Structures are given as C-alpha cells and as structure tokens.
C-alpha positions in Angstrom: 0.0 0.0 0.0 1.4 3.4 -0.9 1.7 6.2 1.6 -1.1 8.1 -0.1 -3.4 5.1 -0.1 -2.8 4.6 3.6 -3.5 8.3 4.2 -6.7 8.4 2.3 -8.0 5.2 3.9 -7.1 6.5 7.4 -8.9 9.8 6.6 -11.9 7.9 5.3 -12.1 5.9 8.5 -11.7 9.0 10.6 -14.6 10.6 8.7 -16.9 7.6 9.3 -15.9 7.3 13.0 -16.8 11.0 13.3 -20.2 10.2 11.9 -20.7 7.4 14.4 -19.6 9.7 17.2 -21.6 12.7 15.9 -18.4 14.8 16.0 -19.5 17.8 14.0 -16.0 19.5 14.1 -14.3 16.4 12.7 -17.1 16.0 10.1 -16.6 19.6 9.0 -12.9 19.2 8.8 -13.3 16.1 6.5 -15.7 17.7 4.0 -14.7 20.1 1.3 -16.9 23.2 0.9 -18.3 21.7 -2.4 -18.9 18.2 -1.0 -21.8 16.3 -2.5 -23.3 12.9 -1.9 -25.0 11.2 -4.9 -26.8 7.9 -4.4 -27.6 5.6 -7.3 -31.3 5.5 -6.5 -31.5 9.2 -7.2 -28.6 10.1 -9.5 -29.8 13.5 -10.5 -30.1 14.7 -6.8 -27.1 16.0 -4.9 -27.1 16.2 -1.1 -24.8 19.1 -0.4 -22.3 19.6 2.4 -24.6 21.7 4.6 -27.5 19.2 4.3 -25.2 16.2 4.9 -23.7 17.9 8.0 -27.1 18.9 9.3 -28.5 15.4 9.1 -25.4 13.4 10.0 -25.5 14.5 13.6 -29.2 14.2 14.0 -31.5 12.4 11.5 -29.0 10.2 9.6 -27.2 8.2 12.3 -24.7 5.3 12.1 -23.8 2.8 14.8 -21.1 0.8 13.0 -19.0 1.2 9.9 -16.1 -0.6 8.2 -14.6 -0.6 4.7 -13.4 -3.7 2.8 -11.8 -4.1 -0.7 -10.4 -0.6 -0.6 -8.6 0.8 -3.7 -7.0 4.2 -3.9 -5.9 5.9 -7.2 -3.5 8.7 -7.0 -4.4 11.3 -9.6 -2.1 14.1 -8.4 -4.1 16.7 -6.5 -7.0 14.3 -6.4 -7.3 10.8 -5.0 -10.2 8.4 -5.7 -11.0 5.7 -3.2 -13.5 2.9 -3.9 -14.6 0.3 -1.3 -17.4 -1.8 -0.1 -18.9 -0.3 3.1 -20.5 -2.5 5.6 -22.5 -0.4 8.0 -25.6 -0.1 10.2 -27.4 3.3 9.9 -30.8 4.8 9.7 -32.5 7.9 8.5 -35.5 9.0 10.5 -35.8 5.5 11.8 -35.6 3.9 8.3 -32.7 1.4 8.0 -30.0 2.3 5.5 -27.5 -0.5 5.9 -24.6 -1.8 3.9 -23.2 -3.2 1.9 -22.8 -0.3 -0.4 -20.2 0.4 -3.1 -18.7 3.8 -2.4 -16.5 6.0 -4.5 -15.0 9.0 -2.8 -13.2 11.8 -4.5 -10.5 13.4 -2.2 -8.8 16.7 -3.0 -6.1 18.7 -1.3 -7.7 21.7 0.4 -6.8 24.9 -1.2 -9.7 27.0 -0.2 -11.1 29.4 2.5 -12.1 26.5 4.8 -8.8 24.6 4.6 -5.7 26.5 3.6 -3.3 24.0 5.1 -3.3 21.7 2.1 -5.1 18.8 3.9 -7.0 16.2 2.1 -10.8 16.7 2.1 -13.6 14.6 0.5 -15.4 16.6 -2.2 -17.8 13.9 -3.5 -19.2 10.5 -2.5 -21.0 8.2 -5.0 -23.0 5.4 -3.4 -24.5 2.4 -5.1 -25.4 -1.2 -4.4 -22.5 -3.6 -5.3 -22.9 -5.8 -8.3 -23.2 -9.4 -7.4 -20.4 -11.6 -8.5 -21.3 -13.6 -11.5 -20.5 -14.3 -15.2 -20.6 -10.6 -16.1 -18.1 -9.5 -13.4 -15.9 -12.5 -14.2 -15.9 -11.4 -17.9 -14.8 -7.9 -16.9 -12.0 -9.4 -14.7 -10.9 -11.5 -17.7 -10.2 -8.3 -19.7 -7.1 -7.6 -17.6 -3.8 -7.8 -19.5 -2.4 -11.3 -19.4 -5.7 -13.1 -19.0 
C-alpha cells in the first residue's frame, strides 16, 4: 500500500468514525466546501455539504461502519477511493445498511475552509454492489495477461 493510499484510507475511517460519534467538528474538517453525496437510486439529486452535516449528527445516524476491498488511485491533486462499506445506519428510523459500493473523491484543500493543504472529500457516490457472476468474471478477464 502506498503512503497516499494509507493516508486516504485513514482519513476515510476518521470521517466515518466522526459520523458514528456525531463529532461535528471532525465532520466539517473532513468535508470540502463543495462536498456532494450522490446515491444511485436518485442520481440527479445531490445532497450538499450543509445538508449532509445537518443530518449526519441528528437524523442520519450510524452505529457501526467498516470498509473492505479498498482501492485508492493517485491522480495528483485528487485521489479516488473505492470500497465496499459494511455499516448499520438509519435515516429518521428507516434502516440504511450496507453493503454499499462507495466511490469517494478526495482533494487537497486549497480554499477558504482549509488553507493547510489537507485532504478533504469533495464527492461520494453510493450504489449497491454488483453481485459476483458471469458478467463481473468477464470484466476481470479483460485484464492484461488473462
């Protein structure tokens, strides 16, 4: 694992632990000013930073969270992390549990909120993972050397 991959994974875990603990200050530190959450069930709707922060400490609560199958791509000033998230959460009493396939876009902060050059997440894309099967096996078979 590269240093950047370890850093992004640690920051992602810190962000999710802050959600569990309802630590508003840590949540604010993790999210870029232009953060947006997009879920596959409603791909044209973006939940912005202010809305996510307002609900993450009150109406959208999480009691456990862990990542598996983490991958991080270094794209320079941007890093993209994908993973399967196993978690237990609810929104206004409605369960919203994993697994979910998450893709997070992390960027070094160069803005009014974070002028220290820290990494912040600016987007999260959430969808249900594709079941393993012939289709996913065929995609894996496209790798060089197979």
